[in-house]
C-alpha positions in Angstrom: -6.1 -3.7 13.1 -9.4 -2.0 13.2 -8.1 0.8 15.5 -5.4 2.3 13.8 -5.5 5.6 12.9 -4.9 4.9 8.9 -8.1 2.6 8.8 -9.5 5.3 6.3 -6.8 4.5 3.6 -7.7 1.0 3.3 -10.6 0.0 1.0 -11.1 -2.9 3.3 -10.1 -4.7 6.3 -7.2 -6.5 4.6 -6.2 -10.1 5.2 -3.5 -12.4 6.7 -3.2 -9.1 9.1 -1.8 -7.1 6.4 -3.9 -4.1 5.4 -2.7 -2.8 1.5 -3.2 0.0 -1.2 -1.3 1.7 -3.8 -0.7 4.8 -4.7 1.1 6.1 -8.3 0.5 3.1 -9.8 2.3 0.1 -7.8 3.8 1.7 -4.8 2.4 -0.1 -2.0 0.9 1.1 1.2 1.0 -1.4 3.9 -0.5 -1.6 7.2 0.9 -4.5 9.0 -0.1 -6.0 12.2 1.6 -7.3 15.0 0.3 -10.5 14.5 0.6 -11.1 11.0 2.0 -14.2 10.2 4.5 -12.1 8.2 5.6 -10.0 11.1 8.8 -12.2 12.0 10.1 -13.1 8.3 10.1 -9.7 7.0 13.4 -9.1 6.3 14.2 -12.7 5.6 11.4 -12.4 2.8 13.4 -9.3 1.4 17.0 -10.9 1.6 15.4 -13.7 -0.1 13.5 -11.8 -2.8 16.6 -10.4 -3.6 18.8 -13.5 -3.3 21.2 -12.1 -1.0 22.6 -13.0 2.3 23.6 -9.2 3.1 21.7 -7.5 6.3 18.2 -6.4 5.2 18.7 -3.1 6.9 21.6 -2.2 4.3 19.5 -3.5 1.5 16.8 -0.4 1.6 16.5 3.1 2.7 13.9 5.5 3.8 13.7 8.1 1.3 11.8 11.5 0.4 9.4 11.1 -2.7 7.5 14.3 -3.5 4.6 12.5 -6.2 4.3 10.1 -3.2 3.9 12.5 -0.6 1.6 14.0 -2.5 -0.6 11.8 -3.4 -0.5 10.4 0.4 -1.3 13.9 1.4 -3.8 14.5 -1.5 -5.8 10.9 -0.7 -5.8 10.6 2.6 -4.2 13.3 4.4 -1.8 12.1 5.7 1.7 13.8 6.9 5.0 13.1 6.4 4.9 12.0 10.7 2.3 9.5 9.4 4.7 7.0 7.4 8.0 5.8 6.2 8.3 6.2 2.1 11.4 3.5 1.7 13.2 2.5 -1.3 15.5 -0.4 -2.5 19.0 0.4 -2.5 21.5 0.0 -5.8 20.5 -1.0 -8.9 16.6 -1.4 -8.0 16.5 2.1 -5.7 13.1 2.7 -8.4 11.5 0.4 -6.4 9.4 2.3 -3.3 6.8 1.6 -1.2 5.1 3.1 1.9 4.4 1.6 5.6 2.3 3.2 7.9 2.8 0.7 10.8 6.3 0.8 10.9 9.6 -0.4 9.4 8.2 -4.4 9.0 5.3 -3.0 7.1 8.1 -0.7 4.9 10.3 -4.1 4.5 7.0 -6.0 3.5 5.8 -3.7 1.1 9.2 -4.0 -0.4 8.9 -7.5 -1.1 5.6 -6.6 -2.7 7.4 -4.0 -4.8 9.7 -6.5 -6.2 7.3 -9.3 -6.2 5.2 -7.1 -8.6 7.8 -5.8 -10.6 8.5 -9.6 -12.1 12.3 -8.5 -13.6 13.5 -10.7 -11.0 13.8 -14.7 -10.4 11.9 -15.6 -7.4 13.0 -18.4 -6.5 14.6 -18.1 -2.7 11.7 -16.1 -2.2 8.7 -18.8 -2.9 11.0 -21.0 -1.7 11.0 -19.4 1.7 7.3 -18.8 1.5 7.0 -22.4 1.2 8.8 -23.1 4.0 7.4 -20.2 6.4 3.9 -21.6 4.8 3.0 -18.5 3.7 2.8 -19.1 0.0 -0.9 -18.7 -0.3 -1.4 -15.7 2.2 1.8 -13.9 -0.4 -0.2 -14.9 -3.3 -3.6 -13.4 -1.6 -1.2 -10.1 -0.8 -0.2 -10.1 -4.8 -3.5 -10.8 -6.0 -5.2 -8.1 -4.1 -3.1 -5.7 -5.1 -3.7 -6.4 -8.5 -7.1 -6.1 -8.1 -6.7 -2.3 -6.4 -8.4 0.4 -8.4 -5.2 2.4 -8.0 -3.2 -0.6 -9.3 -1.2 -0.1 -12.9 -1.2 -3.0 -14.9 2.1 -3.1 -16.3 3.8 -0.4 -14.3 5.5 -2.7 -12.3 3.5 -5.6 -13.6 2.6 -9.3 -12.9 4.6 -11.2 -10.8 3.1 -14.9 -11.3 3.5 -17.6 -8.8 5.6 -20.6 -10.2 4.0 -24.1 -10.4 5.2 -25.9 -6.7 8.5 -27.8 -7.3 9.6 -25.8 -10.5 11.7 -24.1 -8.2 14.2 -26.7 -7.6 14.9 -26.7 -11.5 15.4 -22.9 -11.3 18.3 -23.0 -9.1 20.3 -24.6 -11.7 19.4 -22.0 -14.4 
């Protein structure tokens, strides 16, 4: 990850193969390394976060967002060809993210958006994260996002991790 042209964007080298920053409050800007443990699970994690079996490619779309684009240009001199702005489709179309390292970075960014917003039950997501042994890595990612100077608490608020084994009881509610 150290050789990426976007290296100047991030405060530190990241963890778990993910570099993260936020813009416009809580819009994640993500670079996903090819060696990240999240790399092969992004699409499935998005499906789990939204509790759907629909094809992941149909859950989001690339879009333009003048406010996000302006901040990317102002803060880091990024051009439109340097990133992808993605948003969820449907009732969650207000959730957006920026991917710097391709499609999977954008998809992971959307999963982070859903978790940080804290409005959806994330039972399926945490269950799948546990199956992939990514619970700690994902919690580290959320914690890192919340510590960023550009993160705005309450503007897509918290996504507290449930206690292990509470997940089973959520399925019956």
